[in-house]
C-alpha positions in Angstrom: 13.5 -5.5 156.9 16.3 -4.8 159.3 18.0 -7.5 161.4 16.3 -6.3 164.5 12.9 -6.8 162.8 13.8 -10.3 161.8 12.6 -12.7 164.5 14.3 -16.1 165.2 13.2 -18.8 167.5 16.1 -21.1 168.6 15.0 -24.6 169.7 17.7 -27.0 171.2 17.4 -29.3 174.2 21.0 -28.2 175.2 20.5 -24.9 177.0 24.2 -24.0 176.6 24.0 -24.4 172.8 20.8 -22.2 172.9 22.8 -19.6 174.7 25.7 -19.7 172.3 23.5 -19.3 169.3 21.5 -16.6 171.0 24.7 -14.6 171.6 25.9 -15.1 168.1 22.6 -14.0 166.5 22.0 -11.2 169.0 25.4 -9.8 168.2 24.3 -9.6 164.6 21.3 -7.6 165.7 18.6 -10.3 165.2 15.6 -10.4 167.5 15.8 -13.8 169.1 13.8 -16.1 171.5 15.1 -19.4 172.7 13.7 -22.6 174.2 15.3 -25.8 175.3 11.9 -27.5 175.5 10.4 -28.4 172.1 6.8 -28.5 173.4 7.3 -25.1 174.9 8.6 -23.8 171.6 5.6 -25.1 169.7 3.3 -23.4 172.1 5.2 -20.2 171.7 4.8 -20.4 167.9 1.0 -20.5 168.3 1.1 -17.2 170.1 3.9 -15.4 168.3 4.9 -15.1 164.6 8.6 -15.8 163.8 10.4 -15.3 160.5 12.7 -18.3 161.2 12.8 -21.3 163.4 16.3 -22.7 164.0 15.8 -26.3 165.4 18.1 -29.1 166.5 17.3 -32.4 164.8 17.9 -34.9 167.7 15.9 -34.0 170.8 13.8 -36.0 173.4 10.0 -35.8 173.5 9.8 -34.0 170.1 12.6 -34.1 167.5 13.4 -31.5 164.9 11.1 -33.2 162.3 8.2 -32.9 164.8 9.1 -29.2 165.3 9.2 -28.7 161.5 5.8 -30.3 161.0 4.3 -28.1 163.7 5.8 -25.0 162.1 4.4 -25.9 158.7 1.0 -26.5 160.2 0.9 -23.4 162.5 3.0 -21.0 160.4 3.4 -22.3 156.9 5.3 -19.1 155.7 7.9 -19.4 158.5 11.3 -20.7 157.4 13.0 -23.6 159.2 16.7 -24.5 159.4 17.5 -27.8 160.9 20.8 -28.2 162.9 22.3 -31.7 162.8 25.4 -33.6 163.6 27.4 -34.9 160.6 26.4 -38.5 161.2 22.7 -37.8 160.9 22.7 -35.8 157.6 20.4 -38.3 155.9 17.7 -37.3 158.5 18.3 -33.7 157.7 17.8 -34.4 154.0 14.4 -35.9 154.9 13.6 -32.6 156.7 14.3 -30.8 153.4 11.7 -33.0 151.7 9.2 -32.0 154.5 9.7 -28.3 153.9 12.9 -27.2 155.8 14.7 -24.4 154.0 18.1 -26.0 154.6 20.2 -27.7 157.2 23.5 -26.8 158.9 26.0 -29.1 160.6 26.5 -28.4 164.3 30.1 -27.4 165.1 30.8 -26.0 161.6 31.8 -22.4 160.9 29.0 -20.1 162.2 29.4 -18.0 159.1 27.6 -20.8 157.1 24.6 -20.4 159.3 24.7 -16.6 159.2 24.8 -16.6 155.4 21.7 -18.8 155.2 19.9 -16.6 157.7 20.8 -13.5 155.7 19.4 -15.1 152.6 16.1 -15.8 154.4 16.0 -12.3 155.8 16.2 -10.9 152.3 13.4 -13.2 151.1 11.1 -12.3 154.0 11.8 -8.6 153.4 10.8 -9.0 149.8 7.6 -10.9 150.7 6.6 -8.2 153.2 7.4 -5.4 150.8 5.3 -7.1 148.2 2.3 -7.3 150.5 2.7 -3.7 151.6 2.8 -2.4 148.1 -0.3 -4.3 147.2 1.3 -6.7 144.7 -0.6 -9.7 145.9 -3.1 -9.4 143.1 -0.3 -9.3 140.5 1.2 -12.4 142.0 -2.1 -14.2 142.0 -2.7 -13.3 138.3 0.6 -15.0 137.4 -0.2 -18.0 139.6 -3.6 -18.3 137.8 -2.2 -18.5 134.3 -2.5 -22.2 133.3 -2.2 -24.6 130.4 -3.8 -27.4 132.4 -7.3 -28.3 131.4 -8.3 -29.5 134.9 -7.0 -26.4 136.7 -8.6 -24.1 134.0 -11.9 -25.8 134.7 -11.4 -25.2 138.5 -10.8 -21.5 137.8 -13.9 -21.2 135.6 -16.0 -22.7 138.4 -14.4 -20.2 140.9 -15.3 -17.2 138.7 -18.9 -18.4 138.2 -19.2 -19.1 142.0 -17.9 -15.5 142.7 -21.1 -14.1 141.2 -23.2 -15.4 144.0 -22.9 -15.1 147.8 -22.9 -18.9 148.3 -20.5 -20.3 150.9 -17.5 -21.9 149.2 -15.3 -24.7 150.4 -11.9 -25.1 148.7 -10.1 -28.5 149.0 -6.6 -29.4 148.1 -3.2 -30.5 149.4 -1.0 -28.2 151.4 0.8 -25.7 149.2 -1.5 -26.0 146.1 -2.6 -22.3 146.2 -6.0 -22.5 147.9 -5.6 -18.9 149.1 -4.9 -17.7 145.5 -8.2 -19.2 144.4 -10.0 -17.6 147.4 -8.5 -14.2 146.4 -9.7 -14.7 142.8 -13.2 -15.4 144.0 -13.1 -12.2 146.0 -11.8 -10.1 143.1 -14.4 -11.4 140.7 -17.3 -10.8 143.2 -19.4 -7.7 143.8 -17.6 -7.4 147.1 -14.2 -6.7 145.4 -14.0 -3.1 146.7 -14.5 -4.3 150.3 -12.1 -6.1 152.7 -10.7 -9.6 152.1 -9.9 -10.9 155.6 -8.1 -14.2 156.0 -7.3 -16.2 159.1 -5.4 -19.5 159.5 -7.5 -21.5 162.0 -4.7 -23.9 162.8 -2.3 -21.2 163.8 -4.4 -20.1 166.8 -4.8 -21.9 170.1 -8.3 -22.8 171.3 -8.2 -20.0 173.7 -7.4 -17.4 171.1 -9.5 -18.4 168.2 -12.8 -17.1 169.4 -11.4 -13.7 170.3 -9.7 -13.6 166.8 -12.9 -14.5 165.0 -15.5 -12.6 167.1 -13.6 -9.9 168.9 -13.8 -9.1 172.6 -14.9 -6.4 174.9 -12.5 -4.5 177.2 -12.0 -6.5 180.4 -13.6 -9.7 178.9 -10.6 -11.7 180.1 -7.2 -11.2 181.6 -5.1 -9.1 179.2 -8.1 -7.7 177.3 -7.1 -4.0 178.0 -9.1 -2.6 175.1 -12.2 -3.6 172.9 -11.1 -5.4 169.8 -13.2 -6.3 166.8 -12.7 -9.7 165.3 -12.3 -10.9 161.7 -16.1 -11.2 161.1 -16.6 -7.5 161.8 -13.4 -6.6 159.9 -14.8 -8.4 156.9 -18.1 -6.5 156.9 -19.2 -6.0 153.3 -16.4 -8.1 152.0 -15.0 -11.7 152.2 -13.9 -13.8 155.2 -11.5 -16.6 154.3 -11.1 -19.3 156.9 -8.0 -21.3 156.0 -7.4 -24.7 157.6 -11.1 -24.8 158.7 -10.7 -28.5 159.5 -8.5 -27.6 162.5 -11.1 -25.4 164.2 -11.9 -26.8 167.7 -15.4 -28.4 168.3 -16.1 -25.8 171.0 -15.9 -23.0 168.4 -17.7 -24.8 165.6 -21.1 -24.4 167.1 -20.6 -20.6 167.5 -19.2 -20.4 164.0 -22.3 -22.3 162.7 -24.6 -19.8 164.5 -22.7 -16.8 163.1 -23.0 -18.2 159.5 -26.7 -18.9 159.9 -27.7 -15.7 161.6 -25.1 -13.3 160.1 -24.7 -12.0 163.7 -21.8 -12.4 166.1 -21.2 -11.9 169.8 -17.9 -10.4 170.9 -16.4 -12.2 173.9 -17.8 -10.5 177.0 -20.7 -8.9 175.2 -24.4 -9.8 175.4 -26.1 -8.1 172.5 -25.4 -9.4 169.0 -23.8 -7.4 166.1 -25.0 -7.8 162.6 -22.4 -8.5 160.0 -22.5 -8.8 156.2 -19.8 -11.2 154.8 -19.2 -13.8 152.2 -17.6 -16.9 153.6 -14.9 -19.0 151.9 -13.2 -21.9 153.7 -10.3 -24.1 152.8 -8.7 -27.3 154.2 -6.3 -30.1 153.2 -8.2 -32.5 155.5 -10.8 -35.1 154.5 -13.8 -33.5 156.4 -16.0 -36.5 155.8 -13.5 -38.6 157.7 -13.3 -35.9 160.4 -17.1 -36.1 160.7 -17.0 -39.9 161.1 -14.4 -39.6 163.8 -16.4 -36.9 165.7 -13.9 -34.1 165.1 -16.1 -32.0 162.8 -19.8 -31.1 162.9 -21.8 -32.5 160.0 -24.2 -29.5 160.0 -21.3 -27.1 159.8 -19.8 -29.0 156.9 -23.1 -28.6 154.9 -23.2 -24.9 155.7 -19.6 -24.4 154.5 -19.9 -26.5 151.3 -22.7 -25.0 149.2 -20.1 -25.0 146.4 -17.0 -27.2 146.7 -13.9 -26.4 144.6 -10.9 -28.9 144.6 -7.5 -27.5 143.5 -5.3 -30.2 141.8 -1.8 -30.8 143.1 1.2 -29.5 141.0 2.2 -33.0 139.9 -1.1 -33.2 138.0 -0.6 -29.9 136.2 3.0 -30.0 135.1 2.1 -28.0 131.9 2.4 -25.0 134.2 5.9 -25.8 135.5 7.8 -23.6 133.0 5.8 -20.5 133.7 6.0 -21.0 137.5 9.7 -21.7 137.4 10.3 -18.5 135.3 8.1 -16.5 137.6 9.9 -17.6 140.8 13.3 -17.1 139.2 12.4 -13.5 138.3 11.1 -12.9 141.7 14.2 -14.3 143.4 16.5 -12.3 141.0 14.8 -9.1 142.1 15.0 -9.7 145.8 18.6 -11.0 145.7 19.9 -8.5 143.1 21.1 -11.4 140.9 20.8 -12.2 137.3 20.3 -15.8 136.1 21.7 -16.3 132.6 21.6 -20.1 132.3 20.1 -23.2 133.9 21.9 -26.5 133.5 19.9 -29.1 131.5 20.1 -31.6 134.3 18.5 -29.1 136.7 15.7 -28.5 134.2 15.2 -32.3 133.9 15.0 -32.7 137.6 12.5 -29.8 138.0 10.3 -31.4 135.4 10.4 -34.9 136.8 10.1 -34.2 140.5 6.7 -34.8 142.1 6.5 -31.8 144.5 4.8 -33.3 147.5 4.8 -29.7 148.9 3.3 -28.4 145.6 3.7 -24.8 144.5 5.0 -23.7 147.9 7.8 -26.3 147.6 8.6 -25.2 144.0 8.9 -21.6 145.2 11.3 -22.5 148.1 13.3 -24.7 145.8 13.8 -22.1 143.1 14.8 -19.5 145.8 17.5 -21.8 147.1 18.8 -22.5 143.6 19.0 -18.8 142.8 20.8 -18.1 146.1 23.3 -20.9 145.3 23.9 -20.0 141.7 27.4 -19.1 140.6 28.2 -16.4 138.0 24.6 -16.4 136.9 24.4 -20.1 136.3 22.2 -22.6 138.1 24.2 -25.8 137.8 24.2 -29.3 139.3 26.3 -28.0 142.2 23.5 -25.7 143.1 21.1 -28.6 143.0 23.2 -30.7 145.2 23.9 -27.8 147.6 20.2 -27.5 148.0 20.3 -31.1 149.3 18.6 -32.5 146.2 20.1 -35.4 144.2 20.1 -34.4 140.5 20.7 -38.0 139.4 17.3 -39.3 140.7 13.8 -38.4 139.9 13.1 -37.9 143.6 14.7 -38.4 147.0 12.7 -41.7 147.2 15.0 -43.1 144.5 18.0 -42.5 146.9 16.3 -44.1 149.9 13.8 -46.4 148.1 15.5 -49.7 148.2 15.8 -51.7 151.5 19.5 -51.2 152.5 21.4 -51.3 155.7 21.6 -48.0 157.6 25.5 -48.1 157.5 25.5 -48.5 153.7 23.0 -45.7 153.0 24.8 -43.4 155.4 28.2 -44.1 153.7 26.7 -43.7 150.2 25.3 -40.3 151.0 28.4 -39.2 152.8 30.5 -40.1 149.8 28.2 -38.2 147.4 28.2 -35.1 149.6 32.0 -35.0 150.0 32.4 -35.5 146.3 30.0 -32.6 145.6 31.8 -30.3 148.0 35.2 -31.1 146.6 34.0 -30.2 143.1 32.3 -27.1 144.3 35.5 -25.9 146.0 37.7 -26.9 143.1 39.2 -29.7 145.1 40.5 -27.3 147.8 41.1 -29.8 150.7 41.4 -27.1 153.4 38.2 -25.3 152.4 36.2 -28.5 152.0 37.4 -29.7 155.4 36.3 -26.4 157.0 32.8 -26.6 155.5 32.5 -30.2 156.7 33.7 -29.3 160.2 36.5 -31.9 160.2 40.3 -31.8 160.0 42.3 -32.1 156.7 43.6 -35.5 157.9 40.0 -36.8 158.5 39.0 -35.6 155.0 42.0 -37.4 153.4 40.9 -40.5 155.2 37.3 -40.2 153.9 38.6 -39.6 150.3 40.7 -42.7 150.6 37.9 -44.8 152.2 35.4 -43.9 149.4 37.9 -43.9 146.6 37.2 -40.3 145.6 39.2 -38.2 143.2 41.4 -35.5 144.9 
């Protein structure tokens, strides 16, 4: 993937700062869009796919955390970098917990940001090449190797269910690998030689989802310059996988129910129905029974979708698989970054085994990618863990923020730890450390004295 193919959305409520970043990134050949209005940016993400969203943390209306959550809902595979002032680093660390790739300090050397973007570009290029070369099945096979009894039972049910054409509903937290289970069902079914079509229902706006599912005729609406078949028709003979089914609008649910019952669809702008032969698999991380009670989801549609229900356990409940997954993601990262990992510090291993992974397998994958990027001389050490904005001395970030403490105290504590880590990483080079922090040498000396750090 070349720089011009890598798409970046810049979100900052200061138009001048947007312009500066746009100039810097455009000069490097990246394809950029910018918005000084977070709501506008979120709407843009629903219509267009970006490789990276670069968002300010402190903004009116919707802050960077809100933007991050919207990205992870609409485009879970899109990377996010949070931009923050030095005094709000603790909030940026929270963003890391919620799925941000990393954060950068506003006003620091732009090269730091460019290095992070280049790492993400390489990762995206690898993922796209993997898909193009048809390696998804190989990846899925590795993800399906398990030593956990509960997950093994889930996979056995999935393989049995694959032998029928019954509708299947896959439940589980975000990032557990529901799509991997859906692909397994397709490969084990009699439809394996036909298409596997997937669609993320949340990623599409209400106005686009019907056209995406059912297709449209030429001239059906403004902008419909040609006739386009939808995912139902594209899945004819194969499997249709509707991810995030809990986010489909009520206005579309009735049409979806009719299509499932009749095996016929109507393109937007067409009067005569089209017969389609498909196997339906749906997935969601929502509690659909609660959605039904609140009037957000049709009960009759739920029963149509859930002939068989499969619930995928979170990663924290199948830690027997951690070693295999860590090894797999390290090898994958080594290949894309042309690096060789020779050793992993025991404290890093301890952290990886004790962490609860609220973002599940997806979070583990991102974490390992960062650690490989930040390795030095083939060694993943404590410094890499800290540089990935994870505290290796705690079982989770909640240990750092868990106790009730004054804001000033927790800010100072984190600032001291961060400066100490950077000093060690830079072999106590004051000039280099000050440059990374975006402060003067004198300011850094004052901080070292204030916190009683070793020079």
